[in-house]
KEKE-3310 file (N, C-alpha, C; in steps of 0.2 Angstrom, whole numbers, plus 5000, padded with zeros to 4 digits):
npx = (5552:5535:5521:5510:5515:5522:5530:5529:5517:5503:5489:5473:5470:5463:5454:5449:5442:5432:5425:5419:5408:5396:5399:5390:5386:5398:5399:5387:5390:5400:5394:5388:5374:5370:5369:5358:5345:5356:5369:5366:5354:5358:5362:5350:5341:5344:5341:5327:5324:5327:5318:5306:5306:5308:5296:5287:5278:5269:5264:5265:5252:5249:5250:5258:5269:5275:5277:5287:5297:5301:5309:5320:5324:5328:5338:5347:5351:5359:5369:5375:5380:5388:5398:5403:5409:5419:5426:5431:5439:5449:5454:5460:5473:5475:5464:5468:5476:5468:5458:5444:5441:5448:5443:5435:5427:5436:5449:5451:5453:5442:5435:5439:5449:5445:5433:5426:5426:5419:5406:5405:5403:5391:5383:5384:5378:5363:5359:5364:5358:5345:5345:5344:5331:5327:5328:5340:5349:5347:5352:5365:5370:5367:5376:5388:5387:5389:5401:5413:5412:5407:5416:5430:5432:5438:5451:5456:5460:5473:5480:5476:5469:5456:5445:5432:5425:5424:5417:5406:5401:5398:5388:5378:5375:5364:5353:5353:5352:5340:5332:5333:5328:5314:5314:5323:5326:5330:5343:5353:5348:5349:5343:5346:5360:5364:5359:5365:5378:5377:5373:5384:5393:5386:5389:5403:5404:5397:5405:5417:5414:5412:5425:5432:5432:5442:5454:5466:5471:5472:5482:5493:5494:5496:5486:5477:5465:5450:5446:5458:5465:5458:5460:5462:5453:5441:5427:5424:5427:5418:5406:5406:5404:5391:5384:5384:5377:5364:5361:5360:5349:5339:5340:5336:5323:5317:5319:5311:5298:5293:5281:5278:5280:5290:5301:5301:5302:5312:5322:5324:5323:5334:5345:5344:5346:5359:5366:5365:5372:5385:5388:5388:5397:5411:5426:5436:5430:5425:5412:5404:5406:5401:5388:5383:5386:5377:5365:5362:5355:5342:5340:5341:5329:5320:5321:5317:5304:5299:5301:5292:5280:5279:5279:5267:5258:5258:5253:5240:5235:5235:5224)
npy = (5509:5508:5508:5514:5524:5532:5547:5553:5552:5560:5571:5574:5590:5601:5611:5609:5597:5601:5611:5603:5597:5602:5607:5601:5589:5581:5579:5572:5560:5556:5551:5540:5541:5544:5533:5527:5514:5506:5497:5505:5498:5486:5487:5490:5479:5468:5474:5474:5461:5457:5465:5460:5446:5446:5451:5441:5433:5442:5450:5467:5479:5485:5499:5502:5494:5501:5513:5510:5505:5515:5524:5516:5513:5526:5528:5518:5523:5534:5528:5520:5530:5537:5527:5526:5538:5538:5527:5532:5543:5536:5528:5536:5536:5524:5523:5531:5523:5514:5510:5510:5518:5530:5542:5546:5557:5562:5556:5561:5575:5583:5585:5590:5583:5588:5594:5582:5576:5585:5582:5569:5569:5576:5566:5555:5559:5560:5545:5542:5550:5545:5533:5536:5534:5521:5506:5502:5491:5489:5501:5501:5491:5496:5507:5500:5495:5507:5512:5501:5494:5498:5509:5505:5496:5501:5502:5489:5483:5486:5478:5465:5451:5449:5460:5459:5450:5457:5468:5461:5458:5471:5475:5467:5469:5477:5468:5460:5472:5478:5468:5468:5480:5477:5465:5465:5456:5445:5444:5434:5424:5410:5412:5425:5426:5415:5419:5431:5427:5419:5430:5437:5428:5429:5442:5442:5434:5442:5454:5449:5446:5459:5465:5458:5465:5474:5467:5466:5479:5480:5471:5477:5488:5483:5480:5470:5457:5446:5443:5441:5433:5421:5416:5404:5396:5402:5401:5389:5391:5402:5395:5388:5398:5402:5391:5390:5401:5398:5387:5394:5402:5392:5385:5396:5398:5386:5386:5397:5393:5394:5395:5385:5393:5402:5393:5390:5402:5410:5401:5390:5399:5408:5398:5394:5406:5410:5399:5401:5413:5409:5399:5406:5416:5426:5428:5436:5445:5461:5467:5457:5453:5464:5464:5451:5455:5466:5459:5454:5464:5462:5449:5451:5458:5448:5439:5446:5449:5436:5433:5442:5438:5425:5427:5434:5426:5415:5421:5423:5410:5406:5413)
npz = (5530:5533:5522:5527:5536:5528:5525:5513:5508:5501:5504:5496:5490:5501:5499:5486:5489:5498:5490:5481:5488:5500:5517:5526:5520:5520:5533:5535:5528:5536:5547:5541:5538:5526:5519:5524:5526:5528:5537:5550:5552:5556:5569:5575:5572:5582:5594:5593:5593:5606:5613:5609:5611:5625:5629:5627:5634:5638:5626:5620:5615:5598:5598:5610:5607:5596:5602:5611:5603:5594:5601:5603:5590:5586:5595:5591:5579:5583:5590:5581:5572:5580:5582:5569:5567:5577:5573:5560:5564:5571:5561:5551:5546:5541:5532:5521:5513:5508:5494:5494:5505:5505:5501:5512:5523:5534:5531:5519:5521:5521:5533:5549:5563:5575:5572:5569:5582:5589:5583:5586:5600:5601:5595:5603:5615:5615:5615:5628:5636:5634:5640:5653:5656:5658:5667:5680:5677:5664:5659:5663:5655:5642:5642:5643:5630:5622:5626:5633:5621:5607:5606:5608:5597:5584:5587:5589:5577:5576:5583:5582:5571:5573:5574:5569:5579:5590:5585:5582:5595:5599:5590:5592:5605:5608:5609:5622:5630:5626:5630:5644:5647:5647:5655:5668:5677:5671:5668:5669:5660:5650:5637:5633:5632:5624:5611:5610:5608:5597:5588:5588:5581:5568:5564:5563:5552:5542:5543:5539:5526:5521:5523:5514:5502:5503:5504:5496:5497:5511:5514:5508:5516:5528:5537:5548:5546:5547:5535:5528:5536:5536:5523:5510:5516:5519:5516:5522:5536:5538:5537:5548:5558:5553:5556:5570:5572:5567:5575:5588:5586:5585:5597:5606:5601:5605:5619:5622:5619:5606:5592:5577:5566:5569:5568:5555:5548:5554:5558:5548:5537:5539:5538:5525:5518:5523:5518:5504:5503:5506:5497:5485:5487:5482:5486:5480:5472:5474:5472:5472:5486:5493:5489:5495:5509:5510:5509:5521:5528:5524:5528:5542:5544:5540:5550:5561:5558:5558:5572:5578:5572:5578:5592:5593:5587:5596:5607:5603:5601:5614:5620)
capx = (5546:5529:5518:5506:5518:5527:5529:5528:5510:5500:5482:5470:5469:5457:5450:5446:5438:5427:5422:5415:5402:5396:5402:5385:5386:5403:5397:5382:5394:5404:5389:5385:5367:5368:5367:5352:5346:5362:5373:5362:5349:5361:5362:5343:5337:5345:5337:5320:5324:5328:5312:5300:5307:5307:5289:5284:5273:5263:5265:5261:5247:5253:5252:5263:5275:5278:5279:5293:5302:5303:5315:5325:5326:5332:5345:5352:5354:5364:5375:5379:5383:5394:5403:5406:5413:5425:5430:5435:5444:5455:5457:5461:5479:5474:5459:5471:5479:5463:5455:5437:5440:5453:5439:5430:5428:5442:5454:5452:5454:5436:5432:5445:5448:5442:5426:5423:5426:5413:5401:5405:5400:5384:5379:5384:5374:5356:5357:5366:5352:5339:5346:5342:5324:5326:5330:5347:5352:5347:5356:5372:5371:5367:5382:5393:5387:5392:5409:5419:5411:5408:5422:5436:5432:5443:5458:5458:5464:5481:5483:5473:5465:5449:5441:5425:5423:5422:5411:5400:5398:5395:5382:5373:5373:5357:5349:5353:5350:5333:5328:5334:5323:5308:5314:5329:5327:5332:5350:5357:5344:5352:5341:5349:5367:5364:5358:5370:5384:5375:5373:5391:5395:5383:5392:5409:5403:5395:5410:5422:5412:5413:5432:5435:5432:5448:5460:5472:5474:5474:5488:5498:5495:5498:5480:5475:5458:5448:5446:5465:5467:5455:5463:5458:5448:5436:5421:5423:5427:5412:5401:5406:5400:5384:5380:5383:5371:5357:5360:5358:5342:5335:5340:5332:5316:5315:5318:5305:5292:5290:5277:5282:5281:5297:5306:5300:5304:5318:5328:5325:5324:5341:5349:5344:5349:5366:5369:5365:5378:5392:5389:5389:5402:5417:5430:5440:5426:5422:5405:5400:5406:5397:5381:5382:5386:5371:5359:5361:5350:5336:5340:5339:5322:5316:5322:5313:5297:5297:5300:5286:5274:5279:5277:5260:5254:5258:5248:5233:5233:5233:5218)
capy = (5512:5505:5513:5518:5530:5535:5554:5556:5552:5567:5571:5578:5597:5601:5616:5606:5593:5605:5614:5598:5595:5607:5604:5596:5583:5578:5577:5567:5554:5554:5547:5535:5541:5545:5526:5524:5511:5501:5498:5506:5493:5480:5488:5490:5472:5464:5477:5472:5454:5457:5467:5455:5439:5447:5452:5435:5430:5447:5455:5473:5480:5488:5506:5502:5491:5506:5518:5508:5503:5521:5527:5511:5514:5532:5527:5514:5527:5538:5524:5518:5535:5539:5522:5527:5544:5536:5523:5536:5546:5531:5524:5540:5535:5517:5524:5534:5518:5509:5513:5511:5522:5535:5548:5547:5564:5564:5554:5566:5581:5587:5586:5589:5578:5592:5594:5575:5575:5588:5578:5562:5571:5577:5560:5550:5562:5558:5539:5541:5553:5541:5527:5538:5533:5514:5503:5503:5485:5490:5507:5499:5487:5501:5511:5496:5495:5513:5511:5501:5490:5502:5514:5502:5492:5503:5501:5482:5481:5488:5473:5458:5450:5448:5465:5457:5447:5463:5471:5456:5459:5477:5476:5462:5471:5479:5462:5460:5478:5479:5463:5470:5485:5474:5461:5466:5450:5439:5445:5428:5420:5407:5414:5431:5425:5411:5422:5436:5423:5418:5436:5439:5424:5431:5448:5440:5432:5448:5459:5446:5447:5466:5466:5455:5470:5477:5462:5468:5485:5479:5467:5482:5493:5480:5480:5463:5456:5439:5441:5439:5427:5414:5414:5400:5392:5407:5398:5383:5394:5406:5390:5386:5403:5402:5385:5392:5406:5395:5383:5399:5404:5386:5384:5401:5397:5380:5389:5402:5389:5398:5391:5382:5399:5404:5389:5390:5409:5412:5396:5388:5405:5410:5393:5394:5413:5409:5394:5405:5418:5405:5395:5411:5421:5426:5433:5440:5450:5466:5468:5451:5453:5469:5461:5447:5458:5470:5455:5453:5469:5459:5443:5453:5460:5442:5436:5451:5447:5429:5433:5445:5433:5419:5429:5436:5420:5411:5424:5422:5403:5405:5416)
capz = (5532:5531:5518:5531:5539:5523:5525:5506:5507:5501:5504:5491:5492:5505:5496:5481:5491:5501:5485:5478:5492:5506:5524:5529:5516:5522:5540:5535:5526:5541:5551:5537:5537:5519:5516:5528:5533:5528:5543:5556:5554:5559:5576:5577:5573:5588:5599:5592:5595:5613:5616:5607:5615:5632:5630:5624:5639:5638:5621:5620:5610:5593:5600:5615:5604:5592:5606:5614:5598:5590:5604:5602:5583:5586:5599:5587:5574:5586:5592:5575:5569:5584:5581:5563:5568:5581:5568:5555:5568:5573:5555:5546:5542:5537:5526:5515:5509:5505:5489:5495:5510:5505:5501:5517:5525:5538:5527:5513:5524:5521:5540:5553:5568:5580:5569:5570:5589:5592:5581:5590:5607:5599:5593:5609:5621:5615:5618:5635:5640:5634:5645:5660:5657:5659:5674:5681:5674:5656:5658:5663:5649:5637:5643:5640:5623:5619:5627:5628:5615:5601:5607:5607:5591:5579:5589:5589:5571:5576:5587:5580:5565:5575:5576:5569:5585:5595:5582:5583:5602:5600:5586:5595:5612:5609:5611:5629:5633:5625:5634:5651:5648:5648:5660:5671:5682:5667:5666:5668:5656:5644:5630:5632:5631:5618:5605:5609:5605:5590:5584:5587:5575:5562:5562:5561:5545:5538:5543:5535:5519:5520:5522:5508:5497:5504:5505:5493:5500:5518:5514:5506:5521:5534:5541:5548:5546:5546:5528:5526:5541:5534:5517:5506:5520:5521:5515:5527:5542:5539:5537:5555:5561:5551:5559:5577:5573:5566:5581:5593:5584:5586:5605:5608:5600:5609:5626:5622:5617:5600:5588:5571:5561:5571:5566:5548:5545:5557:5558:5541:5532:5540:5536:5518:5516:5524:5513:5498:5504:5507:5491:5480:5489:5478:5490:5476:5468:5479:5471:5475:5493:5495:5488:5500:5515:5511:5509:5528:5531:5523:5533:5549:5544:5540:5557:5565:5556:5561:5579:5580:5571:5582:5598:5593:5586:5602:5611:5600:5602:5621:5621)
cpx = (5540:5525:5513:5509:5523:5525:5528:5521:5507:5492:5479:5469:5463:5452:5446:5441:5431:5422:5417:5408:5402:5398:5397:5385:5392:5402:5392:5385:5398:5400:5387:5378:5365:5367:5361:5347:5352:5366:5369:5357:5351:5362:5355:5340:5338:5341:5329:5319:5323:5321:5306:5301:5306:5300:5284:5278:5267:5265:5262:5257:5251:5255:5258:5270:5278:5281:5286:5299:5305:5309:5321:5328:5331:5339:5350:5355:5360:5370:5379:5383:5389:5400:5407:5411:5420:5430:5434:5440:5451:5458:5459:5467:5478:5470:5463:5475:5474:5458:5447:5436:5444:5449:5434:5432:5434:5448:5456:5454:5448:5433:5438:5444:5444:5434:5422:5422:5420:5406:5400:5401:5393:5380:5379:5379:5367:5355:5359:5360:5346:5339:5344:5335:5322:5329:5338:5351:5353:5352:5363:5374:5371:5374:5388:5393:5390:5399:5409:5417:5411:5414:5428:5437:5438:5450:5461:5462:5471:5484:5481:5470:5458:5445:5433:5421:5420:5417:5405:5396:5395:5389:5377:5371:5367:5352:5348:5350:5343:5329:5328:5329:5316:5308:5321:5331:5330:5339:5354:5353:5348:5350:5344:5356:5368:5364:5363:5377:5383:5375:5380:5394:5392:5387:5399:5409:5402:5401:5416:5420:5413:5420:5435:5436:5439:5455:5466:5475:5476:5481:5494:5500:5496:5492:5477:5467:5456:5448:5453:5467:5464:5458:5459:5453:5442:5429:5419:5423:5420:5406:5400:5402:5393:5380:5379:5377:5364:5356:5357:5351:5337:5335:5336:5325:5313:5314:5312:5299:5289:5286:5281:5283:5288:5302:5306:5304:5311:5324:5329:5327:5332:5346:5350:5347:5357:5370:5370:5371:5384:5393:5391:5394:5409:5422:5435:5437:5423:5415:5401:5400:5401:5389:5379:5382:5379:5365:5357:5356:5343:5335:5338:5332:5317:5316:5317:5306:5295:5297:5294:5280:5274:5277:5269:5255:5253:5253:5241:5231:5232:5226:5212)
cpy = (5509:5510:5517:5524:5533:5543:5557:5556:5559:5566:5575:5585:5598:5606:5613:5601:5596:5608:5609:5596:5600:5603:5599:5589:5578:5575:5571:5560:5551:5549:5541:5535:5543:5539:5523:5520:5506:5503:5499:5501:5487:5481:5488:5483:5468:5467:5475:5465:5453:5459:5463:5449:5440:5448:5446:5432:5435:5452:5461:5474:5484:5495:5506:5499:5497:5511:5516:5507:5509:5524:5522:5512:5521:5532:5523:5518:5531:5534:5522:5524:5537:5534:5523:5533:5542:5532:5527:5540:5542:5529:5529:5539:5529:5519:5527:5529:5513:5512:5515:5517:5529:5542:5549:5554:5566:5562:5558:5573:5586:5589:5585:5585:5582:5593:5587:5574:5578:5585:5572:5564:5572:5571:5555:5553:5560:5551:5538:5544:5549:5535:5529:5536:5526:5512:5503:5497:5487:5496:5505:5495:5491:5505:5507:5495:5501:5513:5507:5497:5493:5507:5511:5498:5495:5502:5494:5480:5483:5482:5465:5457:5449:5454:5463:5454:5452:5467:5467:5457:5466:5478:5472:5465:5474:5474:5461:5466:5479:5474:5465:5476:5482:5469:5460:5460:5444:5440:5439:5422:5417:5410:5421:5430:5420:5415:5428:5433:5422:5424:5438:5435:5427:5438:5447:5438:5438:5453:5456:5447:5454:5468:5463:5460:5473:5473:5464:5474:5484:5475:5472:5486:5490:5480:5473:5463:5449:5438:5439:5433:5421:5412:5410:5396:5396:5404:5393:5386:5398:5401:5388:5391:5403:5396:5387:5397:5403:5391:5388:5401:5398:5385:5390:5400:5391:5383:5393:5399:5393:5393:5389:5388:5402:5400:5389:5396:5410:5407:5393:5393:5407:5405:5393:5401:5412:5404:5397:5410:5414:5402:5400:5416:5420:5431:5438:5445:5455:5467:5463:5451:5458:5467:5456:5450:5462:5466:5454:5458:5466:5453:5445:5455:5453:5439:5440:5449:5441:5429:5436:5441:5428:5421:5431:5431:5416:5414:5423:5415:5402:5408:5413)
cpz = (5529:5527:5522:5534:5535:5523:5518:5504:5507:5501:5498:5494:5495:5502:5490:5483:5494:5496:5482:5482:5498:5512:5527:5526:5519:5529:5540:5533:5531:5546:5548:5536:5530:5515:5520:5524:5533:5534:5549:5558:5557:5567:5579:5577:5579:5594:5599:5594:5602:5616:5615:5611:5623:5634:5628:5628:5640:5633:5621:5614:5605:5595:5605:5612:5600:5596:5610:5609:5594:5594:5603:5595:5583:5589:5595:5582:5577:5587:5586:5572:5573:5583:5574:5563:5571:5577:5563:5558:5569:5567:5550:5542:5538:5531:5520:5511:5506:5500:5490:5500:5510:5504:5506:5520:5529:5534:5522:5515:5523:5528:5544:5559:5574:5578:5571:5577:5592:5589:5585:5597:5606:5598:5599:5615:5621:5618:5625:5639:5640:5639:5652:5662:5658:5666:5674:5677:5667:5655:5658:5657:5643:5637:5641:5633:5619:5620:5634:5621:5608:5601:5605:5600:5586:5581:5589:5582:5571:5580:5585:5574:5566:5577:5575:5575:5590:5592:5582:5590:5602:5596:5589:5602:5613:5611:5618:5632:5632:5629:5641:5652:5650:5654:5664:5675:5678:5665:5665:5664:5650:5637:5628:5629:5625:5612:5604:5606:5598:5585:5583:5581:5568:5560:5560:5554:5541:5538:5539:5527:5517:5519:5517:5502:5497:5505:5502:5496:5507:5518:5513:5512:5528:5539:5542:5548:5545:5539:5525:5530:5538:5528:5513:5509:5522:5521:5521:5534:5543:5539:5545:5559:5560:5555:5566:5577:5572:5572:5587:5592:5586:5594:5608:5607:5604:5616:5627:5620:5611:5596:5581:5566:5563:5568:5558:5545:5548:5556:5551:5536:5533:5537:5528:5515:5517:5519:5506:5498:5503:5500:5485:5481:5485:5482:5486:5471:5473:5478:5473:5483:5496:5495:5494:5507:5516:5511:5517:5531:5530:5527:5540:5549:5544:5547:5562:5564:5559:5568:5581:5578:5576:5589:5598:5591:5592:5607:5609:5602:5610:5623:5618)
residu = (MET:SER:LYS:LEU:HIS:ASP:SER:ARG:THR:THR:LEU:PRO:ASN:LYS:ALA:ASN:VAL:THR:LYS:ALA:LYS:PRO:LYS:TRP:ARG:HIS:LEU:LEU:GLU:LEU:THR:ARG:MET:HIS:ALA:PHE:PRO:ASP:GLY:MET:ILE:SER:VAL:PHE:TRP:PRO:CYS:VAL:TRP:GLY:TYR:VAL:LEU:ALA:SER:ARG:ASN:ASP:PRO:PRO:ASP:PRO:TYR:THR:PHE:ILE:ARG:HIS:ILE:VAL:PRO:ILE:PHE:VAL:SER:SER:GLY:PHE:VAL:TYR:SER:ALA:ALA:ALA:VAL:ILE:ASN:ASP:ILE:CYS:ASP:ARG:GLU:PHE:ASP:ARG:HIS:VAL:GLU:ARG:CYS:LYS:ASN:ARG:PRO:ILE:ALA:SER:GLY:ALA:VAL:THR:VAL:THR:GLU:ALA:THR:ILE:LEU:LEU:ILE:ALA:LEU:ALA:ALA:PRO:PRO:VAL:TRP:MET:LEU:THR:PHE:VAL:ASN:ARG:THR:ALA:MET:ILE:SER:GLY:LEU:ILE:GLY:ILE:PHE:PRO:LEU:HIS:GLY:ILE:TYR:PRO:LEU:LEU:LYS:ARG:TRP:THR:SER:TRP:PRO:PRO:ALA:TRP:SER:GLY:LEU:ALA:MET:THR:TRP:GLY:TYR:PRO:THR:ALA:TRP:LEU:ILE:VAL:ALA:PRO:GLN:ASP:ILE:TRP:SER:PRO:MET:ILE:TRP:THR:LEU:THR:LEU:GLY:GLY:MET:CYS:TRP:ILE:ILE:LEU:THR:ASP:THR:GLU:TYR:HIS:CYS:GLN:ASP:ARG:LYS:ASP:ASP:VAL:LYS:ALA:GLY:ILE:PRO:SER:THR:ALA:ILE:LEU:PHE:GLY:SER:TYR:ILE:ARG:VAL:ILE:LEU:SER:ILE:PHE:ALA:THR:ILE:TYR:VAL:ALA:ALA:LEU:THR:CYS:THR:GLY:ILE:ALA:ALA:ASN:MET:PRO:PRO:VAL:TYR:PHE:ILE:VAL:VAL:VAL:ALA:GLY:THR:ALA:VAL:HIS:LEU:LEU:TRP:GLN:LEU:LEU:THR:LEU:ASN:PRO:ASP:ASP:PRO:ALA:ASN:CYS:LEU:THR:ARG:PHE:SER:SER:ASN:ARG:ASP:LEU:GLY:GLY:MET:ILE:THR:ALA:GLY:MET:ILE:ALA:GLY:VAL:TYR:LEU:SER:ASP:LEU:LEU:LYS:SER)
# end
């Protein structure tokens, strides 16, 4: 019998767990918002990229920019939290055998599956409602992002070592959705799908770094992952995904006629940052892996700043 389904497995005493923290704290941790902005920001950055690049020919004034970005930011938070909840519902048996995850609210027994399901519905409703205010093309894209992309991800680790590929598509899907909010006629634009593919490769890299923390526990529990699949070739394989991502940023910048600041900050900056990550990554050191993974939050911010600077600088040069 696999360890995952061993009937002798015992859970922490629920009464003791719930006494340690109030219920609201467990629910907050279930949404991952206790670690804000980590995690959620990785869903938000691609949304900004899509909005900014789609607006490049007629950039909005600062007030309009903020008025449009704030709802996208809020929606990103709800989508990320809903995805975290459904992940923990599906993974509760796995989590009990992974040191880093065994004290998560559902795995520990602090939150029931019923409570988590109610929370999931409450979190998924606002972004679905917000999509009713955008054009039909963007609305359909947004709904695809919520489900099946975010919804199916947790189930894939039961069938394949490549959940990060699906996660990459889900996390990056805000890019085409935000673009289509501004310019629905661009649905087949190479600029949309080139960077969507590139962003997917970036998330494969970051997710693999993240799952390197759990390699030993995942092997024991029989949980497949790219962190295990890549083995001793992990740095070489991640370098390929990093190269594809930088190439996608480059091609997108050329197609969008971005100024030099874009290529200096976004392309060169990303290349240097990813090179640092790969050269200093130690897959056998969980703390090292977490640091490299977390650094991508700042990388996303740098890319966003470079895109915004490029678009508005181009607009100034035209006037």
